[in-house]
C-alpha positions in Angstrom: -22.7 91.3 18.3 -23.8 92.4 14.9 -23.0 90.2 11.9 -20.6 91.8 9.5 -21.7 91.9 5.8 -19.6 92.0 2.7 -20.7 93.4 -0.7 -19.2 92.4 -4.0 -19.8 94.2 -7.3 -19.3 92.3 -10.5 -19.7 93.3 -14.1 -22.0 91.3 -16.4 -19.0 89.5 -18.0 -17.6 88.6 -14.5 -21.0 87.2 -13.5 -21.2 85.0 -16.6 -17.7 83.8 -16.0 -18.5 82.8 -12.4 -21.7 81.0 -13.4 -19.9 79.2 -16.2 -17.1 78.1 -13.9 -19.5 76.9 -11.2 -21.6 75.0 -13.8 -18.4 73.3 -15.1 -17.5 72.3 -11.6 -21.0 70.9 -11.0 -20.8 68.9 -14.3 -17.5 67.4 -13.4 -18.8 66.4 -10.0 -21.8 64.8 -11.6 -19.5 62.9 -14.0 -17.5 61.6 -11.0 -20.7 60.5 -9.2 -20.2 62.9 -6.3 -22.8 65.1 -4.5 -23.4 68.6 -5.9 -25.5 70.0 -3.1 -23.1 72.8 -2.0 -22.5 73.9 -5.6 -26.2 73.9 -6.3 -26.9 76.1 -3.3 -24.1 78.5 -4.0 -25.1 78.8 -7.7 -28.7 79.4 -6.7 -27.7 82.1 -4.3 -25.5 83.8 -6.8 -28.0 83.7 -9.6 -30.9 85.0 -7.4 -28.9 87.8 -5.6 -30.2 91.3 -5.8 -28.6 93.5 -8.4 -27.8 97.1 -8.2 -26.6 99.6 -10.9 -23.5 101.5 -9.8 -21.5 104.2 -11.5 -18.1 103.0 -12.8 
């Protein structure tokens, strides 16, 4: 069975908002002394994802 893929297209402003929100969550977890492994991995995947220019 073939794995289904999903594609999401975000504007520059949406990307910055997502990154800022994830970083705020990461900072709050650090302040509470909790692990941030999953947030770190997700943030890294989002920041290193391929980009593509699309017509709006």
